[in-house]
VEXDREN-2710 file (C-alpha; in Angstrom, 1 decimal):
% VEXDREN-2710
k/r/px/py/pz
1/MET/173.3/-55.3/114.3
2/SER/175.8/-54.3/111.8
3/GLU/177.3/-50.8/111.7
4/THR/175.5/-50.3/108.4
5/ASP/172.2/-51.1/109.9
6/ALA/172.9/-48.9/112.9
7/GLN/173.4/-45.9/110.6
8/ALA/170.4/-46.6/108.4
9/ASP/168.0/-43.8/107.9
10/VAL/164.3/-43.9/108.8
11/THR/161.6/-42.0/106.9
12/VAL/159.1/-39.8/108.7
13/VAL/156.1/-38.0/107.3
14/LEU/155.5/-34.3/108.0
15/PRO/152.1/-32.6/108.4
16/ASP/152.0/-31.5/104.7
17/GLY/152.6/-35.1/103.6
18/ALA/156.3/-34.6/102.7
19/GLU/158.7/-37.3/103.6
20/LEU/162.0/-36.7/105.4
21/ASP/164.9/-39.1/105.9
22/VAL/166.6/-38.9/109.3
23/PRO/169.2/-41.1/111.0
24/ALA/167.9/-44.1/113.0
25/GLY/167.6/-43.1/116.6
26/ALA/166.7/-39.5/115.7
27/THR/164.5/-37.6/118.1
28/VAL/161.6/-35.2/117.5
29/GLU/164.0/-32.3/118.2
30/ASP/166.5/-33.8/115.6
31/VAL/163.7/-33.8/113.0
32/ALA/162.9/-30.2/113.8
33/PHE/166.6/-29.2/113.3
34/GLU/166.6/-31.1/110.0
35/ILE/163.6/-29.0/108.9
36/GLY/165.3/-25.8/110.0
37/PRO/167.6/-24.5/112.8
38/GLY/165.0/-21.9/113.9
39/LEU/162.3/-24.6/114.3
40/GLY/164.8/-26.8/116.1
41/ARG/165.5/-24.0/118.6
42/ASP/161.8/-23.3/119.1
43/THR/160.8/-27.0/119.6
44/VAL/159.0/-27.6/122.9
45/ALA/157.6/-31.0/122.2
46/GLY/156.2/-33.1/119.4
47/LYS/153.5/-35.4/118.2
48/ILE/154.3/-38.9/116.9
49/ASP/151.3/-40.5/115.1
50/GLY/149.1/-38.0/116.9
51/GLU/150.4/-38.7/120.4
52/LEU/152.0/-35.8/122.3
53/VAL/155.5/-36.7/123.4
54/GLU/158.6/-34.9/124.7
55/LYS/161.0/-33.5/122.2
56/TYR/163.6/-36.2/123.1
57/ALA/161.3/-39.0/122.0
58/THR/162.8/-41.3/119.3
59/VAL/161.0/-41.4/116.0
60/HIS/160.3/-44.6/114.1
61/ASP/160.2/-45.4/110.4
62/GLY/156.9/-44.2/108.8
63/ALA/156.0/-42.0/111.8
64/ARG/153.8/-39.0/111.3
65/ILE/155.6/-36.1/113.0
66/GLU/154.3/-32.7/114.1
67/ILE/156.6/-30.2/115.9
68/VAL/155.1/-28.4/118.9
69/THR/156.3/-24.8/119.5
70/ASP/154.9/-22.1/121.8
71/GLN/152.6/-21.2/118.8
72/SER/151.0/-24.7/118.6
73/ASP/147.6/-25.6/120.0
74/GLU/149.3/-28.3/122.1
75/TYR/151.6/-25.9/123.8
76/LEU/149.0/-25.1/126.4
77/THR/148.8/-28.8/127.3
78/VAL/152.6/-28.8/127.8
79/LEU/152.5/-25.7/129.9
80/ARG/149.7/-27.1/132.1
81/HIS/151.7/-30.2/132.7
82/SER/154.5/-28.1/134.0
83/ALA/152.0/-26.1/136.1
84/ALA/151.0/-29.4/137.7
85/HIS/154.6/-29.9/138.7
86/VAL/154.8/-26.3/140.1
87/PHE/151.7/-27.2/142.2
88/ALA/153.3/-30.4/143.5
89/GLN/156.6/-28.5/144.4
90/ALA/154.7/-25.8/146.2
91/LEU/152.6/-28.3/148.1
92/GLN/155.6/-30.2/149.3
93/ARG/157.3/-27.0/150.3
94/LEU/154.4/-26.2/152.6
95/HIS/153.5/-29.8/153.4
96/PRO/156.6/-32.0/153.2
97/GLU/154.6/-35.0/154.4
98/ALA/152.4/-35.0/151.2
99/THR/152.8/-38.1/149.0
100/LEU/152.5/-37.5/145.3
101/THR/150.9/-39.9/142.8
102/ILE/150.0/-38.5/139.4
103/GLY/149.5/-35.1/138.0
104/PRO/148.4/-34.9/134.3
105/PRO/147.2/-32.0/132.2
106/THR/143.6/-32.0/131.1
107/ASP/141.5/-30.2/128.5
108/GLU/140.6/-27.5/131.1
109/GLY/143.8/-27.4/133.1
110/PHE/145.5/-30.0/135.3
111/TYR/145.1/-32.0/138.5
112/TYR/147.4/-33.7/140.9
113/ASP/146.3/-36.6/143.2
114/VAL/148.0/-36.6/146.6
115/THR/147.7/-38.3/149.9
116/ASP/149.0/-38.2/153.5
117/VAL/148.0/-34.5/153.7
118/ASP/144.7/-33.0/154.8
119/LEU/143.7/-30.3/152.3
120/ASP/140.5/-28.3/151.7
121/GLU/139.6/-25.2/149.8
122/ASP/141.0/-22.9/152.5
123/ASP/144.5/-24.2/151.8
124/LEU/144.5/-23.3/148.2
125/ASP/145.4/-19.6/148.6
126/ALA/148.7/-20.4/150.4
127/ILE/149.6/-23.0/147.9
128/GLU/148.9/-20.5/145.0
129/GLU/151.2/-17.9/146.7
130/GLU/154.0/-20.5/146.8
131/MET/153.4/-21.4/143.2
132/ASP/153.7/-17.8/142.2
133/GLU/157.1/-17.6/143.9
134/ILE/158.3/-20.7/142.0
135/ILE/157.1/-19.2/138.7
136/ALA/158.7/-15.9/139.5
137/ALA/162.0/-17.7/140.3
138/ASP/162.0/-19.0/136.7
139/TYR/163.7/-22.3/137.5
140/ASP/165.0/-24.3/134.6
141/ILE/162.9/-27.5/134.1
142/GLU/165.5/-30.1/133.3
143/ARG/165.1/-33.7/132.1
144/GLU/167.3/-36.3/133.8
145/VAL/167.5/-40.0/132.9
146/ARG/167.9/-42.5/135.8
147/SER/168.0/-46.2/136.2
148/ARG/164.8/-47.9/137.3
149/GLU/166.6/-49.2/140.4
150/GLU/167.7/-45.6/141.3
151/ALA/164.1/-44.4/140.8
152/LYS/162.9/-47.2/143.2
153/GLU/165.3/-46.0/145.8
154/ILE/164.1/-42.4/145.5
155/TYR/160.5/-43.6/145.9
156/ALA/161.1/-46.3/148.5
157/ASP/158.3/-44.8/150.7
158/ASN/155.9/-44.0/147.8
159/GLU/153.8/-47.1/146.9
160/TYR/152.1/-45.3/144.1
161/LYS/155.2/-44.3/142.2
162/LEU/156.6/-47.8/142.8
163/GLN/153.5/-49.3/141.2
164/ILE/154.0/-47.0/138.2
165/LEU/157.6/-48.1/138.0
166/ASP/156.7/-51.8/138.2
167/GLU/153.7/-51.8/135.8
168/GLU/154.0/-48.9/133.4
169/ALA/157.7/-48.2/132.8
170/ASP/159.0/-50.6/130.1
171/ASP/162.6/-49.5/129.9
172/GLU/165.5/-50.0/132.3
173/GLU/165.9/-46.3/132.3
174/VAL/163.2/-43.8/133.3
175/THR/163.0/-40.0/133.1
176/PHE/162.6/-37.4/135.9
177/TYR/162.0/-33.7/135.5
178/VAL/163.8/-31.5/137.9
179/GLN/163.2/-27.8/138.9
180/ASP/165.4/-26.3/141.6
181/ASP/165.7/-28.9/144.4
182/TRP/162.5/-30.7/143.5
183/GLN/161.9/-33.6/141.1
184/ASP/159.2/-35.9/139.8
185/LEU/159.1/-39.1/137.9
186/CYS/157.6/-38.1/134.5
187/GLN/157.7/-38.8/130.8
188/GLY/157.1/-35.1/129.9
189/PRO/156.8/-33.0/127.9
190/HIS/157.4/-29.8/129.7
191/VAL/158.2/-26.2/129.0
192/GLU/161.8/-24.9/129.4
193/SER/161.3/-23.1/132.7
194/THR/158.7/-22.3/135.4
195/GLY/158.7/-18.7/134.3
196/GLU/156.9/-19.6/131.0
197/ILE/153.8/-20.3/133.1
198/GLY/152.3/-16.8/132.8
199/ALA/149.3/-17.3/135.1
200/THR/147.8/-20.1/137.1
201/THR/145.1/-20.7/139.7
202/LEU/143.8/-23.6/141.8
203/LEU/140.1/-24.3/141.4
204/GLU/138.9/-27.0/143.8
205/VAL/139.6/-30.0/146.0
206/SER/137.8/-33.3/145.6
207/ALA/138.2/-37.0/146.4
208/ALA/139.5/-39.5/143.8
209/TYR/140.3/-43.1/143.7
210/TRP/143.8/-44.3/142.8
211/ARG/143.6/-45.0/139.1
212/GLY/139.8/-44.4/139.1
213/ASP/139.1/-47.8/140.8
214/GLU/136.8/-47.6/143.8
215/ASP/138.5/-50.7/145.2
216/ASN/141.7/-48.7/145.5
217/ASP/142.8/-46.0/148.0
218/THR/140.9/-42.7/148.2
219/LEU/143.2/-39.8/147.4
220/THR/142.9/-36.0/147.4
221/ARG/142.6/-34.4/144.0
222/VAL/143.5/-30.7/143.5
223/TYR/142.3/-29.2/140.3
224/GLY/143.9/-26.1/138.7
225/THR/144.5/-24.4/135.4
226/ALA/147.2/-22.4/133.8
227/PHE/147.8/-20.1/130.8
228/ALA/150.6/-18.1/129.2
229/SER/149.0/-14.8/130.3
230/GLU/146.8/-13.3/132.9
231/SER/144.3/-12.1/130.3
232/ASP/143.9/-15.7/129.0
233/LEU/143.3/-16.9/132.5
234/LYS/140.7/-14.2/133.2
235/GLU/138.9/-15.1/130.0
236/HIS/138.9/-18.8/130.9
237/LEU/137.6/-18.1/134.4
238/GLU/134.7/-16.1/133.0
239/LEU/133.8/-18.9/130.7
240/ARG/134.1/-21.3/133.6
241/GLU/131.6/-19.2/135.5
242/GLU/129.3/-19.3/132.5
243/ALA/129.8/-23.1/132.3
244/LEU/128.7/-23.5/135.9
245/GLU/125.5/-21.5/135.1
246/ARG/124.9/-23.8/132.1
247/ASP/125.6/-27.0/134.0
248/HIS/123.1/-29.6/132.9
249/ARG/122.6/-30.8/136.4
250/LYS/121.6/-27.4/137.6
251/ILE/119.3/-26.7/134.6
252/GLY/118.0/-30.2/134.7
253/GLN/116.7/-29.6/138.2
254/GLU/115.3/-26.2/137.3
255/MET/113.4/-27.5/134.3
256/ASN/112.4/-30.8/136.0
257/LEU/114.2/-32.8/133.2
258/PHE/115.8/-35.6/135.0
259/SER/117.1/-36.8/138.4
260/ILE/119.6/-39.4/139.7
261/PRO/118.5/-40.1/143.2
262/THR/120.7/-42.0/145.6
263/VAL/117.9/-44.5/146.3
264/THR/117.8/-45.7/142.7
265/GLY/121.6/-46.2/142.4
266/PRO/124.5/-44.3/141.0
267/GLY/124.6/-43.5/137.2
268/LEU/120.9/-44.6/136.7
269/PRO/119.0/-41.4/135.6
270/LEU/115.3/-41.0/135.8
271/TYR/113.7/-38.9/133.1
272/HIS/110.8/-36.7/134.2
273/PRO/107.9/-35.8/131.8
274/PRO/109.6/-32.7/130.4
275/GLY/112.9/-34.5/129.9
276/LYS/111.3/-37.5/128.3
277/THR/109.6/-35.1/125.9
278/VAL/112.9/-33.8/124.7
279/LEU/114.3/-37.3/124.3
280/ARG/111.2/-38.4/122.4
281/GLU/111.6/-35.6/119.9
282/LEU/115.3/-36.5/119.5
283/SER/114.3/-40.1/118.9
284/ASN/111.7/-39.2/116.4
285/PHE/114.3/-37.1/114.5
286/ALA/116.9/-39.9/114.5
287/ASN/114.2/-42.5/113.5
288/GLU/113.1/-40.3/110.6
289/LEU/116.7/-39.9/109.4
290/ASN/117.2/-43.7/109.7
291/ARG/114.1/-44.6/107.7
292/GLU/114.9/-42.0/105.0
293/ASN/118.3/-43.7/104.6
294/GLY/117.1/-47.2/104.3
295/TYR/117.5/-48.5/107.9
296/GLU/115.0/-51.0/109.4
297/GLU/114.2/-50.9/113.1
298/VAL/115.0/-53.9/115.3
299/GLU/114.9/-54.6/119.0
300/THR/117.1/-56.7/121.3
301/PRO/116.7/-57.6/125.0
302/HIS/118.6/-56.0/127.8
303/VAL/120.3/-59.2/128.9
304/PHE/121.9/-62.1/127.1
305/ARG/123.7/-65.3/128.1
306/THR/127.4/-64.6/128.4
307/GLU/127.9/-67.2/125.7
308/LEU/127.0/-64.4/123.2
309/TRP/129.4/-62.0/124.8
310/LYS/132.2/-64.6/124.6
311/LYS/131.4/-65.2/121.0
312/SER/131.5/-61.4/120.2
313/GLY/134.7/-60.8/122.2
314/HIS/133.0/-58.4/124.6
315/TYR/133.4/-60.8/127.5
316/GLU/137.1/-61.0/127.1
317/ASN/137.5/-57.2/126.6
318/TYR/134.6/-55.8/128.7
319/LYS/134.0/-58.3/131.5
320/ASP/135.2/-56.0/134.2
321/ASP/132.8/-53.3/133.0
322/MET/129.7/-55.6/132.7
323/PHE/126.9/-56.3/135.1
324/LEU/126.9/-60.1/135.4
325/LEU/124.0/-62.2/136.7
326/ASP/123.7/-65.8/137.9
327/VAL/120.4/-67.3/136.6
328/ASN/119.8/-71.0/137.4
329/ASP/123.5/-71.6/137.6
330/GLU/124.0/-70.0/134.2
331/GLU/125.8/-66.7/133.7
332/TYR/124.0/-63.8/132.0
333/GLY/125.1/-60.2/131.4
334/LEU/123.3/-56.9/130.9
335/LYS/124.3/-55.8/127.4
336/PRO/127.2/-53.3/127.2
337/MET/126.6/-52.9/123.4
338/ASN/123.9/-53.7/120.9
339/CYS/126.0/-55.0/118.1
340/PRO/126.1/-58.8/119.0
341/GLY/122.3/-58.8/119.0
342/HIS/122.2/-57.2/115.6
343/ALA/124.8/-59.6/114.2
344/THR/122.7/-62.5/115.5
345/ILE/119.6/-61.1/113.8
346/PHE/121.5/-60.9/110.5
347/ASP/122.7/-64.5/111.0
348/GLN/119.1/-65.8/111.3
349/GLN/118.6/-66.0/107.5
350/SER/120.4/-66.4/104.2
351/TRP/121.5/-63.4/102.2
352/SER/122.5/-62.8/98.6
353/TYR/124.9/-60.2/97.4
354/ARG/121.9/-58.4/95.9
355/ASP/120.3/-58.1/99.5
356/LEU/123.2/-56.0/100.8
357/PRO/123.6/-53.6/102.4
358/GLN/121.3/-54.6/105.3
359/ARG/120.9/-51.6/107.7
360/TYR/119.5/-52.1/111.2
361/PHE/118.8/-49.4/113.8
362/GLU/117.8/-49.5/117.5
363/ASN/117.5/-47.0/120.3
364/GLY/119.1/-49.6/122.5
365/LYS/119.6/-49.4/126.3
366/VAL/123.0/-50.6/127.4
367/TYR/124.8/-50.9/130.7
368/ARG/128.4/-50.4/131.6
369/LYS/129.8/-50.6/135.2
370/GLU/131.9/-47.4/135.3
371/GLN/133.8/-46.7/138.4
372/ARG/131.6/-44.6/140.8
373/GLY/134.3/-41.9/141.0
374/GLU/134.0/-41.4/137.2
375/LEU/130.2/-41.0/137.2
376/SER/129.0/-37.4/136.5
377/GLY/125.5/-36.3/135.7
378/LEU/124.4/-37.5/132.3
379/SER/128.0/-37.3/130.9
380/ARG/129.0/-40.7/132.4
381/VAL/126.3/-43.1/133.7
382/TRP/125.8/-46.8/134.2
383/SER/122.6/-47.0/132.0
384/PHE/122.4/-45.2/128.7
385/THR/120.7/-45.4/125.3
386/ILE/122.6/-45.5/122.1
387/ASP/121.0/-44.5/118.8
388/ASP/122.6/-47.5/117.4
389/GLY/122.9/-48.6/113.8
390/HIS/124.7/-51.6/112.2
391/LEU/125.2/-52.2/108.6
392/PHE/126.2/-55.4/106.9
393/VAL/127.8/-54.6/103.6
394/ARG/129.9/-56.0/100.7
395/PRO/133.5/-54.8/100.7
396/ASP/132.7/-52.7/97.5
397/GLN/130.0/-50.9/99.4
398/ILE/132.1/-49.7/102.4
399/ARG/133.0/-46.3/101.0
400/GLN/129.5/-45.3/99.9
401/GLU/127.9/-46.4/103.2
402/ILE/130.5/-44.6/105.4
403/GLU/130.0/-41.5/103.3
404/SER/126.2/-41.8/103.8
405/VAL/126.6/-42.1/107.6
406/ILE/128.8/-39.0/107.7
407/GLU/126.2/-37.1/105.7
408/MET/123.6/-38.2/108.3
409/ILE/125.8/-37.1/111.2
410/PHE/126.3/-33.7/109.6
411/GLU/122.6/-33.3/109.1
412/VAL/122.3/-33.6/112.9
413/VAL/125.1/-31.2/113.5
414/GLU/123.7/-28.6/111.1
415/THR/120.1/-29.0/112.4
416/LEU/121.1/-28.2/115.9
417/ASP/123.7/-25.6/115.0
418/LEU/126.6/-27.5/116.6
419/ASP/130.2/-27.4/115.7
420/VAL/132.0/-30.7/115.4
421/GLU/135.6/-32.0/115.5
422/VAL/136.6/-35.1/113.6
423/ALA/139.2/-37.7/114.6
424/LEU/140.4/-41.0/113.3
425/ALA/140.8/-43.4/116.3
426/THR/143.3/-46.3/115.6
427/ARG/144.0/-49.7/117.1
428/PRO/144.1/-49.9/120.9
429/ASP/146.4/-52.1/122.9
430/LYS/143.5/-54.3/123.8
431/SER/142.1/-55.5/120.5
432/VAL/141.0/-58.5/118.5
433/GLY/142.0/-59.4/114.9
434/GLY/145.2/-59.5/112.9
435/ASP/147.5/-56.7/111.8
436/GLU/146.5/-56.9/108.1
437/ILE/142.8/-56.5/109.0
438/TRP/143.5/-53.5/111.2
439/GLU/145.7/-51.8/108.6
440/SER/143.2/-52.3/105.9
441/ALA/140.3/-50.9/108.0
442/GLU/142.3/-47.9/109.2
443/GLU/143.4/-47.1/105.6
444/GLN/139.8/-47.2/104.3
445/LEU/138.6/-44.8/107.0
446/ARG/141.5/-42.5/106.4
447/ASP/140.8/-42.5/102.6
448/VAL/137.2/-41.5/103.2
449/LEU/138.2/-38.6/105.4
450/GLU/140.9/-37.4/103.1
451/SER/139.0/-37.7/99.9
452/GLY/136.0/-36.0/101.5
453/GLY/138.2/-33.0/102.5
454/TYR/137.5/-33.4/106.2
455/GLU/140.0/-31.9/108.6
456/TYR/140.7/-34.6/111.3
457/ASP/143.1/-35.5/114.0
458/VAL/144.5/-38.9/114.7
459/GLU/143.8/-40.5/118.1
460/PRO/146.3/-43.4/118.4
461/GLY/145.0/-46.3/120.4
462/ASP/141.4/-44.9/120.9
463/GLY/139.7/-47.3/118.5
464/ALA/137.2/-49.9/119.6
465/PHE/138.6/-53.3/120.4
466/TYR/137.1/-54.7/117.2
467/GLY/138.1/-52.0/114.7
468/PRO/139.1/-48.4/114.1
469/LYS/136.6/-45.6/114.0
470/ILE/135.9/-42.0/113.0
471/ASP/134.7/-40.0/116.1
472/PHE/132.9/-36.8/116.0
473/GLY/133.2/-34.5/119.0
474/PHE/130.5/-31.8/119.6
475/GLU/131.8/-28.4/120.5
476/ASP/129.3/-26.5/122.6
477/ALA/128.6/-22.8/123.0
478/LEU/131.5/-22.5/125.5
479/GLY/134.0/-24.2/123.2
480/ARG/134.1/-27.5/125.1
481/VAL/134.3/-30.7/123.1
482/TRP/132.2/-33.8/124.0
483/ASP/132.2/-37.3/122.6
484/GLY/129.3/-37.7/120.1
485/PRO/128.6/-39.6/116.9
486/THR/130.8/-42.4/115.6
487/VAL/131.3/-44.6/112.6
488/GLN/133.3/-47.8/113.1
489/LEU/134.6/-50.4/110.6
490/ASP/134.5/-54.0/111.9
491/PHE/136.1/-57.0/110.1
492/ASN/136.3/-59.0/113.3
493/MET/132.7/-59.6/114.5
494/PRO/131.5/-61.0/111.1
495/ASP/134.3/-63.5/111.4
496/ARG/133.5/-64.4/115.0
497/PHE/129.8/-64.9/114.1
498/ASP/130.6/-66.6/110.8
499/LEU/128.3/-64.2/108.9
500/THR/128.0/-64.9/105.2
501/TYR/126.2/-63.9/102.1
502/THR/126.2/-65.6/98.7
503/GLY/128.2/-63.8/96.1
504/GLU/127.8/-63.5/92.3
505/ASP/130.1/-66.5/92.1
506/ASN/127.6/-68.6/94.1
507/GLU/130.2/-68.9/96.9
508/ASP/130.0/-67.8/100.5
509/HIS/131.6/-64.4/101.3
510/GLN/132.0/-62.5/104.6
511/PRO/130.2/-59.2/104.9
512/VAL/131.9/-56.2/106.6
513/MET/130.1/-54.7/109.6
514/ILE/129.8/-51.0/110.2
515/HIS/128.8/-49.6/113.6
516/ARG/127.4/-46.1/113.7
517/ALA/125.6/-43.7/116.0
518/LEU/124.3/-40.3/115.0
519/TYR/124.2/-38.8/118.6
520/GLY/126.5/-41.2/120.4
521/SER/124.3/-41.8/123.4
522/TYR/121.1/-40.0/124.2
523/GLU/122.3/-39.2/127.7
524/ARG/125.5/-37.4/126.7
525/PHE/123.9/-35.8/123.7
526/PHE/121.1/-34.5/126.0
527/MET/123.7/-33.1/128.3
528/VAL/125.4/-31.3/125.4
529/LEU/122.1/-29.8/124.2
530/ILE/121.1/-28.6/127.7
531/GLU/124.4/-26.8/128.2
532/HIS/124.7/-25.7/124.5
533/PHE/121.3/-24.1/124.5
534/ASP/121.4/-23.1/128.2
535/GLY/118.0/-24.8/128.5
536/ASP/116.5/-22.6/125.8
537/PHE/115.7/-25.5/123.5
538/PRO/114.5/-24.7/120.0
539/LEU/110.7/-24.9/119.5
540/TRP/110.7/-28.5/118.2
541/LEU/112.5/-29.8/121.3
542/ALA/111.0/-27.5/124.0
543/PRO/109.1/-29.5/126.6
544/GLU/106.5/-26.7/126.8
545/GLN/106.3/-24.8/123.5
546/VAL/103.7/-22.1/124.2
547/ARG/102.1/-20.9/127.4
548/ILE/98.8/-18.9/127.3
549/LEU/98.6/-16.0/129.8
550/PRO/95.0/-14.8/130.4
551/VAL/94.9/-11.2/131.7
552/SER/91.9/-12.0/134.0
553/ASP/89.4/-14.7/134.8
554/GLU/87.1/-13.1/132.2
555/THR/89.5/-14.2/129.4
556/LEU/90.3/-17.6/130.8
557/GLY/87.7/-19.3/128.5
558/TYR/89.2/-17.6/125.4
559/ALA/92.7/-18.7/126.6
560/HIS/91.5/-22.3/126.6
561/ARG/90.0/-21.9/123.1
562/VAL/93.4/-20.6/121.9
563/LYS/95.1/-23.6/123.6
564/ASN/92.8/-26.0/121.9
565/GLU/93.6/-24.5/118.4
566/LEU/97.4/-24.8/119.1
567/GLU/97.0/-28.3/120.4
568/ASP/95.1/-29.3/117.3
569/ALA/98.1/-28.1/115.3
570/GLY/100.3/-30.5/117.3
571/PHE/101.8/-28.1/119.9
572/ARG/102.6/-28.6/123.6
573/VAL/100.6/-25.8/125.3
574/GLU/99.6/-24.9/128.8
575/VAL/97.4/-22.1/130.3
576/GLU/98.8/-20.2/133.2
577/ASP/95.6/-19.8/135.3
578/ARG/97.2/-18.9/138.7
579/ASP/95.9/-15.7/140.3
580/TRP/99.0/-13.7/139.4
581/THR/99.6/-10.4/137.6
582/VAL/100.6/-10.6/134.0
583/GLY/104.0/-9.3/134.8
584/ARG/104.6/-12.1/137.3
585/LYS/103.3/-14.7/134.7
586/ILE/105.7/-13.3/132.1
587/ARG/108.7/-13.5/134.5
588/ALA/107.8/-17.1/135.4
589/GLY/107.6/-17.9/131.7
590/HIS/111.1/-16.5/131.1
591/ASP/112.4/-18.4/134.1
592/ASP/110.9/-21.6/132.6
593/ARG/112.7/-21.0/129.3
594/LEU/109.5/-20.9/127.2
595/PRO/109.9/-20.3/123.4
596/TYR/106.6/-18.3/123.3
597/MET/104.0/-16.8/125.6
598/VAL/100.6/-15.7/124.3
599/ILE/98.9/-13.0/126.2
600/VAL/95.1/-12.7/125.9
601/GLY/93.0/-9.9/127.3
602/GLU/89.6/-8.4/126.5
603/ASP/90.9/-6.7/123.4
604/GLU/92.3/-9.9/122.0
605/GLN/89.2/-11.8/122.9
606/GLU/87.0/-9.3/121.1
607/ALA/89.2/-9.2/118.0
608/GLY/89.9/-12.9/118.0
609/THR/93.6/-12.2/118.0
610/VAL/96.6/-12.8/120.4
611/SER/99.5/-10.8/121.7
612/VAL/102.8/-12.8/121.3
613/ARG/105.9/-12.6/123.4
614/ASP/109.0/-14.7/122.5
615/ARG/112.0/-15.8/124.6
616/PHE/114.0/-12.8/123.3
617/GLU/111.4/-10.5/124.9
618/ASN/110.1/-9.4/121.6
619/GLN/106.4/-8.7/121.8
620/ARG/103.7/-8.0/119.1
621/GLY/100.1/-7.4/119.6
622/ASP/97.0/-7.9/117.5
623/VAL/98.4/-11.1/115.9
624/ASP/96.1/-13.2/113.8
625/LEU/95.9/-16.6/115.4
626/ASP/96.0/-18.5/112.1
627/ALA/99.1/-16.5/111.1
628/PHE/100.8/-17.4/114.4
629/VAL/100.0/-21.1/114.0
630/ASP/101.5/-21.0/110.5
631/HIS/104.6/-19.4/111.9
632/LEU/104.9/-22.1/114.7
633/VAL/104.4/-24.9/112.2
634/ALA/107.1/-23.6/110.0
635/GLU/109.5/-23.0/112.9
636/ARG/108.9/-26.5/114.3
637/ASP/109.0/-28.4/111.0
638/GLU/112.1/-26.5/109.8
639/LYS/113.7/-27.1/113.2
640/ARG/115.0/-23.6/113.4
641/THR/117.4/-22.9/116.3
642/GLU/117.3/-19.1/116.1
643/PRO/113.9/-18.1/115.0
644/GLU/112.5/-14.6/114.5
645/PHE/108.7/-14.1/115.0
646/VAL/107.2/-12.1/112.2
647/ASP/103.7/-10.8/112.5
648/ALA/102.2/-12.0/109.2
649/GLU/99.3/-9.9/108.1
END
């Protein structure tokens, strides 16, 4: 390299779109100082193309750069990473025999996986006290660069760190972060000193597999969290308690929605009648949206010859996550995705450019062999259903179809009163297709988001193996974000399946394939809704919508007549005929999270009216039954999430 080349500038892009020239080899911190000396001094870390990095990371030409200070949203992630190191230091002070593996920050806090030490919940208080001393000492957290060989000498007795050095560290030099007399192999970023961690606590101890693989060693995982202040920590712990009360596994058991018994296998949920009712209503809603937007329903089997998965590229990229079967000396696989089946359906006939777009949808069951240690309720399972859709479009139709899908997704979001976060997920390390195809696909998705005025983050490397995608994360009532809908652009599968249509020029052309889901998967979406609504589903989703409470046996017959009228109007209704007091029946109805209870006594029977009590404990008497039915119909059909019952005269 010539001296001129060595001194050449690179151009980086700032959050406002402005471009800045900096010397080749410049770091994130250098970029910050170029912007302004104050920003340079305040820099804690940075983001390069959406990825959080230490402030010493080198920028490249064309990189999108964000500077992270203690006022940035990402600062909490950096602080929690440092808190994980404080935990590890405290642990090894108390238990020098402990072997450290990895300790990353998470959305809720941090964890550290350790071994060679016996820990349980009773040990956490002593470790917390030691952490508090380390934080109070306000040790500088210093970055040191060492050779790979020196690092291997340091970790000669730690097989886990040696594996990281052998498999994950690309350079001859690696970084350590040092505080007082303690150090850890780490790429950062970290805060400047331990004293910046204003408040921390340890939450629980659990088992975890090394790198999440059940064939690897079982480690001890300690979870914790950290904040810049005690008040922030207190608020978080209160929300965490509420989250435990809203846990979908707890509510699912209370409402008899689903179970995952050991006898049936891990990650294989069983849906009980009330749970299936909710799923059926969600399916009806999605199906209605699909048909209104020109989709046609298809169906594909649960299992295919692996020849199909090899053709689609799934075998190469998903083999380890597939359930494979040997049938008459031929290999089959349970489908991990629906898209190859839909591509094959498209390929069964000839198409003209006038026929496109073709839009297919299927509530398709798929199977992915997640590691057992990663399975959790309905959030991560082996068997799940995707409200899948695949579109085969001409290149000139891409923008319109993606915009239409996004409109459908926001109809779901608004109907269920959910907040959503949007992200553009770019090419992963494990992918198929050439650079030009990927660059074109990513640019088109970016253009749709920017021209539509959507705020979005970039998630580098989180795209599907066949193409980039726009992901929508649902933010629930507690502010937690869950994976949800997606729209994905795919130039690769049409090429692999040799899909064509006849263009205006009478020549064969290759369509573009768009993958989309309005919910993501029914399982995870069901989990989100259970916790978001705390089991208090809106009327149209509630497994039991109305319960009739007769005051006495003398009004039991009238209660059943009211039930029949409500059922004739299409509602799910039960009569509470147990020999209980009305007060006990009302308490049971609230515990069962009923939208409405209808109380009928002798006065109501004589007048032909009802007394109505809603889930908010509002009660109105002498309600005309027809007026109540009209209200229920409107609330159900309009899919209201926060209704108010008005006694119509």
